[in-house]
A tleap script that builds the chain and sets N, CA, C and O, in Angstrom:
source leaprc.protein.ff14SB
mol = sequence {
  NMET GLU LEU LYS LEU ALA ARG THR GLU ILE
  ASN GLY LYS PRO LYS MET ILE ALA LEU GLU
  LYS ILE VAL GLU THR LEU GLU LYS ASP GLY
  GLN LYS ILE ILE TYR PHE ASP LYS GLU ASN
  SER HIE LYS ASP LEU VAL ALA LEU VAL GLU
  HIE PHE GLU ASN LYS GLY LEU SER VAL TYR
  LEU ARG GLU VAL LYS TYR GLY LEU GLY GLU
  THR ASP TYR MET TYR GLU VAL HIE ILE CLEU
}
set mol.1.N position { 0.809 -1.164 0.051 }
set mol.1.CA position { -0.040 -0.030 -0.155 }
set mol.1.C position { 0.845 1.044 -0.035 }
set mol.1.O position { 1.735 0.952 0.811 }
set mol.2.N position { 0.744 2.271 -0.885 }
set mol.2.CA position { 1.195 3.473 -0.636 }
set mol.2.C position { 0.326 4.475 -0.443 }
set mol.2.O position { -0.858 4.354 -0.755 }
set mol.3.N position { 0.917 5.777 0.194 }
set mol.3.CA position { 0.043 6.876 0.908 }
set mol.3.C position { 0.699 7.742 0.028 }
set mol.3.O position { 1.589 7.367 -0.736 }
set mol.4.N position { 0.137 9.302 0.142 }
set mol.4.CA position { 0.476 10.145 -0.040 }
set mol.4.C position { 0.938 11.045 1.343 }
set mol.4.O position { 0.213 11.195 2.327 }
set mol.5.N position { 2.094 11.518 1.210 }
set mol.5.CA position { 2.262 12.511 2.587 }
set mol.5.C position { 1.662 13.620 2.345 }
set mol.5.O position { 1.058 13.880 1.304 }
set mol.6.N position { 1.828 14.500 3.514 }
set mol.6.CA position { 0.803 15.923 3.593 }
set mol.6.C position { 2.119 16.597 2.601 }
set mol.6.O position { 3.301 16.256 2.654 }
set mol.7.N position { 1.525 17.611 1.733 }
set mol.7.CA position { 2.532 18.598 0.930 }
set mol.7.C position { 3.089 19.417 1.547 }
set mol.7.O position { 2.455 19.762 2.544 }
set mol.8.N position { 4.312 20.056 1.360 }
set mol.8.CA position { 4.872 20.780 2.110 }
set mol.8.C position { 4.592 22.384 1.321 }
set mol.8.O position { 4.901 23.410 1.926 }
set mol.9.N position { 4.098 22.423 0.193 }
set mol.9.CA position { 3.782 23.867 -0.418 }
set mol.9.C position { 2.469 23.758 -0.675 }
set mol.9.O position { 2.122 22.611 -0.957 }
set mol.10.N position { 1.516 24.677 -0.670 }
set mol.10.CA position { 0.349 24.283 -1.161 }
set mol.10.C position { -0.186 24.031 -2.622 }
set mol.10.O position { -1.305 23.574 -2.859 }
set mol.11.N position { 0.799 24.403 -3.625 }
set mol.11.CA position { 0.680 23.955 -4.801 }
set mol.11.C position { 1.478 23.178 -5.423 }
set mol.11.O position { 1.667 23.130 -6.639 }
set mol.12.N position { 2.212 22.234 -4.175 }
set mol.12.CA position { 3.020 21.069 -4.768 }
set mol.12.C position { 2.342 20.133 -4.821 }
set mol.12.O position { 1.119 20.128 -4.681 }
set mol.13.N position { 3.290 18.883 -5.106 }
set mol.13.CA position { 2.659 17.689 -5.047 }
set mol.13.C position { 2.743 17.043 -4.130 }
set mol.13.O position { 3.726 17.442 -3.505 }
set mol.14.N position { 2.171 16.037 -3.511 }
set mol.14.CA position { 2.375 15.130 -2.587 }
set mol.14.C position { 3.367 13.933 -2.846 }
set mol.14.O position { 3.105 13.100 -3.713 }
set mol.15.N position { 4.348 13.869 -2.189 }
set mol.15.CA position { 5.164 12.526 -2.186 }
set mol.15.C position { 4.602 11.158 -1.187 }
set mol.15.O position { 3.930 11.122 -0.156 }
set mol.16.N position { 5.135 10.258 -1.908 }
set mol.16.CA position { 4.323 8.948 -1.895 }
set mol.16.C position { 5.346 8.210 -0.629 }
set mol.16.O position { 6.529 8.418 -0.359 }
set mol.17.N position { 4.485 7.416 -0.102 }
set mol.17.CA position { 5.407 6.711 0.852 }
set mol.17.C position { 4.825 5.168 1.051 }
set mol.17.O position { 3.649 4.887 1.277 }
set mol.18.N position { 5.646 4.474 0.949 }
set mol.18.CA position { 4.986 2.670 1.115 }
set mol.18.C position { 4.905 2.280 2.619 }
set mol.18.O position { 5.579 2.759 3.531 }
set mol.19.N position { 4.122 1.493 2.685 }
set mol.19.CA position { 3.819 0.815 4.484 }
set mol.19.C position { 4.829 0.067 4.580 }
set mol.19.O position { 4.913 -0.142 5.790 }
set mol.20.N position { 5.908 -0.638 3.918 }
set mol.20.CA position { 7.209 -0.909 4.481 }
set mol.20.C position { 8.025 0.131 4.913 }
set mol.20.O position { 8.690 -0.083 5.927 }
set mol.21.N position { 8.132 1.377 4.280 }
set mol.21.CA position { 8.627 2.568 4.938 }
set mol.21.C position { 8.590 3.015 6.115 }
set mol.21.O position { 9.481 3.461 6.838 }
set mol.22.N position { 6.897 2.789 6.352 }
set mol.22.CA position { 6.547 3.374 7.681 }
set mol.22.C position { 6.588 2.112 8.643 }
set mol.22.O position { 6.341 2.357 9.824 }
set mol.23.N position { 6.814 1.044 8.365 }
set mol.23.CA position { 7.207 0.073 9.247 }
set mol.23.C position { 8.567 0.237 10.082 }
set mol.23.O position { 8.777 0.393 11.284 }
set mol.24.N position { 9.576 0.118 8.737 }
set mol.24.CA position { 11.099 0.396 8.986 }
set mol.24.C position { 11.270 1.402 9.903 }
set mol.24.O position { 12.006 1.198 10.869 }
set mol.25.N position { 10.514 2.826 9.712 }
set mol.25.CA position { 10.769 3.612 10.561 }
set mol.25.C position { 10.173 3.552 12.116 }
set mol.25.O position { 10.640 4.185 13.063 }
set mol.26.N position { 9.212 2.788 12.155 }
set mol.26.CA position { 8.533 2.573 13.493 }
set mol.26.C position { 9.458 1.627 14.154 }
set mol.26.O position { 9.668 1.609 15.367 }
set mol.27.N position { 9.905 0.977 13.430 }
set mol.27.CA position { 10.963 -0.292 13.876 }
set mol.27.C position { 12.222 0.799 14.583 }
set mol.27.O position { 12.647 0.877 15.735 }
set mol.28.N position { 12.417 1.227 13.878 }
set mol.28.CA position { 13.680 2.433 14.682 }
set mol.28.C position { 13.766 3.205 15.520 }
set mol.28.O position { 14.654 3.321 16.365 }
set mol.29.N position { 12.570 3.984 15.311 }
set mol.29.CA position { 12.150 5.085 16.364 }
set mol.29.C position { 10.952 4.839 17.311 }
set mol.29.O position { 10.638 5.682 18.152 }
set mol.30.N position { 10.366 3.809 17.180 }
set mol.30.CA position { 9.417 2.911 18.317 }
set mol.30.C position { 7.778 3.926 18.219 }
set mol.30.O position { 6.665 3.490 18.516 }
set mol.31.N position { 8.064 5.158 17.781 }
set mol.31.CA position { 6.752 5.809 17.649 }
set mol.31.C position { 6.928 6.958 16.581 }
set mol.31.O position { 8.055 7.391 16.340 }
set mol.32.N position { 5.793 7.456 15.935 }
set mol.32.CA position { 5.908 8.259 14.957 }
set mol.32.C position { 4.270 9.201 14.748 }
set mol.32.O position { 3.171 8.732 15.043 }
set mol.33.N position { 4.480 10.363 14.267 }
set mol.33.CA position { 3.605 10.914 13.976 }
set mol.33.C position { 3.968 11.222 12.473 }
set mol.33.O position { 5.117 11.573 12.207 }
set mol.34.N position { 3.126 11.115 11.600 }
set mol.34.CA position { 2.871 11.113 10.121 }
set mol.34.C position { 1.490 12.221 9.825 }
set mol.34.O position { 0.353 12.252 10.294 }
set mol.35.N position { 2.166 13.023 8.883 }
set mol.35.CA position { 0.850 13.953 7.904 }
set mol.35.C position { 0.680 13.512 6.907 }
set mol.35.O position { 1.665 13.521 6.170 }
set mol.36.N position { -0.518 12.950 6.394 }
set mol.36.CA position { -0.533 12.625 5.179 }
set mol.36.C position { -1.574 13.820 4.465 }
set mol.36.O position { -2.098 14.801 4.991 }
set mol.37.N position { -1.636 13.369 3.208 }
set mol.37.CA position { -2.422 14.436 2.267 }
set mol.37.C position { -4.029 14.196 2.047 }
set mol.37.O position { -4.485 13.074 2.265 }
set mol.38.N position { -4.736 15.078 1.688 }
set mol.38.CA position { -6.262 14.973 1.847 }
set mol.38.C position { -6.620 14.197 0.424 }
set mol.38.O position { -7.790 13.866 0.233 }
set mol.39.N position { -5.672 13.929 -0.509 }
set mol.39.CA position { -5.874 13.263 -1.438 }
set mol.39.C position { -6.097 11.570 -1.027 }
set mol.39.O position { -6.632 10.676 -1.683 }
set mol.40.N position { -5.590 11.549 0.046 }
set mol.40.CA position { -5.545 10.031 0.517 }
set mol.40.C position { -6.996 9.469 0.583 }
set mol.40.O position { -7.669 10.459 0.870 }
set mol.41.N position { -7.975 8.218 0.449 }
set mol.41.CA position { -8.860 8.169 0.611 }
set mol.41.C position { -8.849 7.512 2.122 }
set mol.41.O position { -7.962 6.931 2.746 }
set mol.42.N position { -10.393 7.897 2.487 }
set mol.42.CA position { -10.500 7.647 4.184 }
set mol.42.C position { -9.899 5.852 4.142 }
set mol.42.O position { -8.965 5.314 4.737 }
set mol.43.N position { -10.768 5.389 3.306 }
set mol.43.CA position { -10.613 3.690 3.339 }
set mol.43.C position { -8.918 3.294 3.482 }
set mol.43.O position { -8.462 2.385 4.175 }
set mol.44.N position { -8.309 4.044 2.807 }
set mol.44.CA position { -6.915 3.565 3.065 }
set mol.44.C position { -6.448 4.163 4.270 }
set mol.44.O position { -5.510 3.428 4.576 }
set mol.45.N position { -6.509 4.827 4.923 }
set mol.45.CA position { -6.290 5.336 6.166 }
set mol.45.C position { -6.719 4.535 7.346 }
set mol.45.O position { -6.041 4.192 8.314 }
set mol.46.N position { -8.012 4.295 7.074 }
set mol.46.CA position { -8.546 3.156 8.007 }
set mol.46.C position { -7.692 1.594 7.739 }
set mol.46.O position { -7.322 0.727 8.531 }
set mol.47.N position { -7.637 1.665 6.893 }
set mol.47.CA position { -6.321 0.283 6.532 }
set mol.47.C position { -5.349 0.301 7.375 }
set mol.47.O position { -5.067 -0.565 8.204 }
set mol.48.N position { -4.747 1.445 7.138 }
set mol.48.CA position { -3.528 1.535 7.766 }
set mol.48.C position { -3.675 1.902 9.228 }
set mol.48.O position { -2.609 2.282 9.711 }
set mol.49.N position { -4.571 1.895 9.962 }
set mol.49.CA position { -4.915 2.192 11.615 }
set mol.49.C position { -4.880 0.795 11.807 }
set mol.49.O position { -3.959 0.429 12.538 }
set mol.50.N position { -5.689 -0.186 11.319 }
set mol.50.CA position { -6.025 -1.536 11.292 }
set mol.50.C position { -4.801 -2.329 11.045 }
set mol.50.O position { -4.762 -3.489 11.456 }
set mol.51.N position { -3.846 -1.836 10.444 }
set mol.51.CA position { -2.493 -2.826 10.041 }
set mol.51.C position { -2.240 -2.942 11.418 }
set mol.51.O position { -2.238 -3.915 12.172 }
set mol.52.N position { -1.983 -1.499 11.620 }
set mol.52.CA position { -0.898 -1.373 13.009 }
set mol.52.C position { -1.360 -1.660 14.233 }
set mol.52.O position { -0.621 -1.907 15.186 }
set mol.53.N position { -2.878 -1.640 14.286 }
set mol.53.CA position { -3.523 -2.098 15.623 }
set mol.53.C position { -3.676 -3.347 15.593 }
set mol.53.O position { -4.105 -3.896 16.608 }
set mol.54.N position { -3.395 -4.052 14.531 }
set mol.54.CA position { -3.243 -5.684 14.488 }
set mol.54.C position { -2.126 -6.266 14.772 }
set mol.54.O position { -2.042 -7.487 14.902 }
set mol.55.N position { -0.871 -5.238 14.936 }
set mol.55.CA position { 0.476 -5.574 15.502 }
set mol.55.C position { 0.430 -5.130 16.927 }
set mol.55.O position { 1.513 -5.106 17.512 }
set mol.56.N position { -0.804 -4.721 17.688 }
set mol.56.CA position { -0.516 -4.532 19.131 }
set mol.56.C position { -0.079 -2.743 19.351 }
set mol.56.O position { 0.030 -2.092 20.390 }
set mol.57.N position { 0.053 -2.441 18.280 }
set mol.57.CA position { -0.005 -0.972 18.284 }
set mol.57.C position { -0.744 0.225 18.666 }
set mol.57.O position { -1.773 0.145 17.994 }
set mol.58.N position { -0.802 1.245 19.336 }
set mol.58.CA position { -2.116 2.130 19.394 }
set mol.58.C position { -1.966 3.316 18.323 }
set mol.58.O position { -0.933 3.916 18.030 }
set mol.59.N position { -3.297 3.507 17.797 }
set mol.59.CA position { -2.765 4.294 16.282 }
set mol.59.C position { -4.283 5.541 16.409 }
set mol.59.O position { -5.491 5.305 16.397 }
set mol.60.N position { -3.590 6.738 16.512 }
set mol.60.CA position { -4.678 7.567 16.489 }
set mol.60.C position { -4.674 8.223 15.196 }
set mol.60.O position { -3.600 8.520 14.672 }
set mol.61.N position { -6.012 8.525 14.522 }
set mol.61.CA position { -5.828 9.342 13.251 }
set mol.61.C position { -6.976 10.260 13.516 }
set mol.61.O position { -8.029 9.965 14.081 }
set mol.62.N position { -6.545 11.658 12.923 }
set mol.62.CA position { -7.533 12.690 13.049 }
set mol.62.C position { -7.455 13.702 11.690 }
set mol.62.O position { -6.579 13.569 10.836 }
set mol.63.N position { -8.041 14.272 11.659 }
set mol.63.CA position { -8.205 15.284 10.455 }
set mol.63.C position { -7.795 17.011 11.219 }
set mol.63.O position { -8.401 17.621 12.100 }
set mol.64.N position { -6.685 17.353 10.531 }
set mol.64.CA position { -6.168 18.752 11.066 }
set mol.64.C position { -6.300 19.676 9.740 }
set mol.64.O position { -5.807 19.562 8.618 }
set mol.65.N position { -7.314 20.803 10.422 }
set mol.65.CA position { -7.551 21.648 9.592 }
set mol.65.C position { -6.531 22.783 9.555 }
set mol.65.O position { -5.977 23.056 10.620 }
set mol.66.N position { -6.243 23.413 8.562 }
set mol.66.CA position { -5.158 24.463 8.909 }
set mol.66.C position { -5.304 25.933 7.880 }
set mol.66.O position { -4.412 26.712 7.542 }
set mol.67.N position { -6.802 25.951 7.545 }
set mol.67.CA position { -7.153 27.168 6.817 }
set mol.67.C position { -8.682 27.266 7.014 }
set mol.67.O position { -9.371 26.514 7.704 }
set mol.68.N position { -9.013 28.128 6.421 }
set mol.68.CA position { -10.718 28.821 6.797 }
set mol.68.C position { -11.316 27.789 5.582 }
set mol.68.O position { -12.501 27.467 5.666 }
set mol.69.N position { -10.779 27.449 4.841 }
set mol.69.CA position { -11.403 26.863 3.705 }
set mol.69.C position { -11.883 25.356 3.697 }
set mol.69.O position { -11.124 24.498 4.147 }
set mol.70.N position { -13.102 25.020 3.206 }
set mol.70.CA position { -13.621 23.230 3.082 }
set mol.70.C position { -12.284 22.210 3.200 }
set mol.70.O position { -12.004 21.329 4.013 }
set mol.71.N position { -11.602 22.726 2.037 }
set mol.71.CA position { -10.373 22.010 1.840 }
set mol.71.C position { -8.924 22.034 2.374 }
set mol.71.O position { -7.920 21.495 1.908 }
set mol.72.N position { -9.067 22.740 3.385 }
set mol.72.CA position { -7.898 22.874 3.741 }
set mol.72.C position { -7.552 22.381 5.164 }
set mol.72.O position { -7.371 22.841 6.292 }
set mol.73.N position { -7.555 21.246 4.536 }
set mol.73.CA position { -6.901 20.004 5.727 }
set mol.73.C position { -6.424 18.916 5.332 }
set mol.73.O position { -6.504 18.533 4.165 }
set mol.74.N position { -5.612 17.992 6.690 }
set mol.74.CA position { -4.791 16.859 6.114 }
set mol.74.C position { -4.816 16.111 7.022 }
set mol.74.O position { -5.392 16.598 7.995 }
set mol.75.N position { -4.354 14.867 7.203 }
set mol.75.CA position { -4.925 13.703 8.274 }
set mol.75.C position { -3.439 13.556 9.048 }
set mol.75.O position { -2.308 13.585 8.563 }
set mol.76.N position { -3.853 13.397 10.347 }
set mol.76.CA position { -2.546 13.164 11.075 }
set mol.76.C position { -2.820 11.630 11.926 }
set mol.76.O position { -3.791 11.335 12.623 }
set mol.77.N position { -1.606 10.798 11.597 }
set mol.77.CA position { -1.591 9.753 12.325 }
set mol.77.C position { -0.523 9.229 13.333 }
set mol.77.O position { 0.666 9.131 13.030 }
set mol.78.N position { -1.063 8.881 14.626 }
set mol.78.CA position { 0.195 9.161 15.491 }
set mol.78.C position { -0.120 7.402 15.911 }
set mol.78.O position { -1.118 6.805 16.313 }
set mol.79.N position { 0.984 7.079 15.652 }
set mol.79.CA position { 1.367 5.606 16.051 }
set mol.79.C position { 2.156 5.266 16.875 }
set mol.79.O position { 3.302 5.622 16.597 }
set mol.80.N position { 2.012 4.501 18.158 }
set mol.80.CA position { 2.865 4.288 19.302 }
set mol.80.C position { 2.910 2.858 19.674 }
set mol.80.O position { 3.592 2.491 20.632 }
savepdb mol mol.pdb
quit
C-alpha cells in the first residue's frame, strides 16, 4: 500500500510513502507522527490504522484543519 504524505507547499505535489517504509521507521524510532495528504482515501487510512492495531500498536487518526477553507485539511496519524 502506498499513501501520499502531506504537501509541503500549497501548490506542490504530495510525495508517496510505502507501508514498508513506515514499518521500518517505526522499528527504528518506536513511535511516529505522520501527516498525510487530503487526497488519500479515508478507506486507505483506516486500513493503515487497522494494520498497526493488529500488530498491537496504538494508532490515532484525526483530521487537521490548517485554513478556513473546506478543503484546507490533512490527516494526522500518531502511531505508538
